[in-house]
N, C-alpha and C positions, 0 to 999 in steps of 0.2 A: 172492739177495744177503743177505736177512735170515737165511736158514738158515745161510749161511757165517759170518755175524757171530755167530750163536748158538753154532756149533761152536767158533769162536775164543774166545768168552767162557767156554764150558764147560772149555776147556783153557788158560785164561789163566794159571793158577797154574804150569803147566809152562813156559810161555813166560817168565813173570816170573822163575821160579827159574833157568832157564838164563841169562837176561840178567844177573841178579845175580851168578851164579857167574863168568860170562865177564868182567864189568866189574871185580869185585874181583880176579879172577885176573890181569887185565892190570895193575891198579894195585899189587897186592901179590904179588910172586913167592913161591911156596910156598903160597898160599891154596888152590890146587887139588891139593895133594899128597894122597896117600891117607890119611896120618895126620890131616891137617886135616879132610878130609871125614868120616873116621870119628869124630873128636871132635865135628863138627857134628851128626851123627846122634844121638850120645849126649847132647849138651847139649840137643838139641831134644826128647828123649823126654818130659820132664815136660809141656811144652806140647802135645805130640801127645796124651798121655793126657788132659789137660784138655780139649782140643778134641774128643776122642772123646766124653767125657761131655757137653760142651756141645751136641754134635750132637743128642743125644736130646731135650734141652730145646727147642732151636730147631725141631726137627721138629714139635713140637706148638704152634708159634707162641709159645713162651715165651722167657724169657731168665733166666740166673742170674748176677747180679753179685757173688755172695758167694763164688765158688770160691777166690779168693785169700785171703779171710779164713778160710775153712774150712781151707785149707792151713796158715795161721798158727796157728789155734786147735788143730788136731790135732797140729801139730809142737810147740807149747808144752806141751801135755799130755804128749806122749811125752818131751820133754826134762826136764820136771819129774819124771816117773816114773824116768827113767834116773838123774838126779842124786840121786834119793831112794833108790836101791838096788834098784829093780826091774830085771828082766832085759829084754834087748832084744826078745825075742819077745813079751813081755807089753806092752811099750810100742808095738810095731808093731800088735798086736791092738787096742789102745786107739785108735790112729789110724784103723784100718780100721772101727772102730765109730763113731767121732765123725763121719766123713764121711757115711755114709748117714743117721745121726741128724739131722744138719743139713739134709741133703736132704729128709728127711721133714718137718721143720718148714717148709721152703720150700713143699713140695708141699701141705701142709695149709693154709697161709696163702693159697695161690692157689686151691685147689679148694673148701675149706670156708668160708673167710671171704671169698672172692671179691675178694681184694685184687689189684690189677694186679701182674703178675710183676715189672715194673721196680721198683715201689715196695716190694713185699714183700722182694725179694732185696737191694735197696738198704738196707733196714732191717737185715736179718740180716748184711749186710756190716759195718756199723758195730758191730753187737752182737758178731759174731765177732772183729773187729779189736780192739775194746775188751777182750773176754775174754782174748785172747792177750797184750795189753799188761799186763793185770792179773796174769796168771799169771807172766809173765817179769819183771814189775816194770820194764819198758822197758829191760832190760839184756840183752845177748847171752848166750846159754847155750852154752858149748862142750861138745859131747857126747863120749862116749868114742870111741876110734878104731874101734870095731866098726862104727859107722855109715859111716865112710869106707871100711872094708873091704867093706861091703855095696855101695857104689857102684863099687868097683874090682874086685869079684869077677868071675870069668869061668866060664862053663859051656860045655865043649867049644870053648873058645877064643873064645866070643862074650861080650861084656860083659853082665852081669846086667841093667842098666837097659834095654839093647836088647831082651833077651829078654822082660822084663816089658812093655815098650811093644808089642812085636810080638804078645804074647798078648792084651793088651787090645784092640788094633786088630782082631785076628782074631775075637775073641769078639764085639766090637761089630758087626763087619761081618756075621757070621752071624746075630746077633740081629735086625739091621735088614733084611737081605735075604732071609732064608730061614725066618722064623718068622711066625706070625700076629700076634705082638706088634708086629713091625716094620711089617706092613701096616696094623695098626690105628693105629699112630703116624702114618703118612702120612695115613690117612683123617681122623684127628682134626685134623691140621695143616691140611688142606684146608678142612674145615668141621666144627667140633665139634658143631654142631647136627645136621648130617646123620649124623655118626658115632653120636650118641646115639640118633637115630631108627632106626639100623640095628642097635641092640642092644649097642653098645660101651659099656662102663663107662668113660666119659671121665674121671671123677674119679680112679678107681684108676689109669688109664693115665698121666695127667699126673703124679700123685704118684710113680709108679714111675720116670718119666723124671727127676724131680728127685732121687730116691734114687740112681739110677745116676750122675747127675752128681756128687752128693756123694761117692760111693764113689771115683770117678775123681779128684776133688780130693784126697782123703786119700792115694790111691796116688801122685799126682803129688808130694805133700808128702814122701812117703818117698823118692822118687827125688831130689828136691832136697836132702834131708838127706844122702843118700848122696854127693852131690857137694860139699856145703859142710861138713858135719860140725858145724854150729852153727845155732842158732835166733836170729835177730836181730829187732829191732823191725820191720824192713821185710820180713820173710819173706813171700813171696807177694804183695807189693805190686804192684798193677796187672796181675796175672796174668790177671784176668778179661777184660781187653781183648785180650790176646794170644790167649787161648783163642777168643774170639768171632771175632777177625780170622782166625785159622788155620782155623777151621771154615768161615767164609764164603768165604775164598779157595779152600778145597777144594771148593766147590760147594754147601754147605748154604745154604738160603735163610733170610733173616731173617723171611720172611713165613710160614714153616711149610710142611709137607707135602713137602719135598724136601731130600735130603741123603744123604751117604754117609760112613761112618767111614774106609774105606780105598778108594783111596789119598789121598783128599782131606785128611783131618786131618793125615796125616804130611807131605804136600807143603806144606801151609799152614804147619805148625810149622817145617819145615826152611827154608822161605823166610824167615820172620821171624828165625830164628836165624842164617841166612846173612847177613842184613843187619847184625845186631848184631856178628857175628864180623868181617865185612868192615870195619865202621867202626873196630873195634879194630885190625885189621891195618894199616890205612892211617893210624893215629894221628889220627883225626878229632877235632875239638873235642867234648868230652863234652857240651857244651850243645846239640849238634846231635842227640843221641840221641832226646830226646823229640819233636823236630820230625820226624825220620824215622819214628819209631813212629806218630805221628799220621797221617803221610802213608800208611803201610801200611794203617791202619784205614780211612782215607778211600777208598783204592783198593778195599778189600774191599767196603765198602758200595756204592760206585759200580758195581762189577762186578755185584753182586747185583741192584741196581736195574735195570740195563740188561738182565740176563737175564730178570728178571720182566716187564719191558715187552715184550720180544720174544716171550716165551712167551704173554703175554696177547694180543698182536696175532695170533700164529699161531692161537690158539684161536678168536678172533673170525672169522678167515678160514675155518676148517674147519667151524665150527658157526654160521653166520650166522643160519639160521632158528631154531635152538634159542635163541640169544641174543635174537632179536627177540621170540619168544613169551614168554620169561622177563621181558623188559622190559615187554611189554604186560600181563602178569599182575600184575607188581608195581605198575605204574601204575594198573591197575584197582582193586587193593586199597587 
């Protein structure tokens, strides 16, 4: 019975996604059209890229609350450069530099100064958001049409944002599933002390996870700029919560040591975007949007908690003698 429940929880995002599509498809004719579903995937690509980066941080039992602010800061720098006469490739390069640089700061705060990840990234969230507002002077910056062309470009008939998202998810999946780096991330998430004793450089590994997350935040900022063509004071606002929810809905644990970039991050991001698009399609009250978003986050945390409890119970059943010996040793100590 518990095994069946665990299987259902592991595939909950698929069931929820199907339920959301069917519900809004019934309420809003045309919601399930191929054009609508294609737009849904394109619109969810920035969140999917963010969730992919967040997965690396969550794998080491950390969290990054600054990804939305990193998006805003990188976009503000790029916008200022473009309006100042710099070329678009140079502005994009600056964004891709800003992201990992901010991730490195987060990683050093956590690993070198031993500040709790929640506090460290909450501080850099306000620092990045304040920097973006200072650069933009709290005014929207309309960028040249070349950014919109970037978002609407196609390669072999496939939208460029979709290709970038697929490339990030594929690279992240290979990195996590088929390299020693990914195995070391899982080991660190399960127990940083045990990983250090096994010879893993935990500090370097955790810092690398935050750098990857920062890079994904900058790349997500580029994808959003390609869709909007402007940098507003609210650029990237609350995106960190959508990224965490998408990653957790996709099967990544908030407790560390377990997760996958594909298909988890993509499905989680698509589910969140489907809810947003569905609310627009049925002309729902805009004041309901934050309520629904908070409900999605609550469901994500609840699912992860239930998964964790069932796995812990299964582990106790499989290794009862080992657990008893460990408890006796800790009690004696």
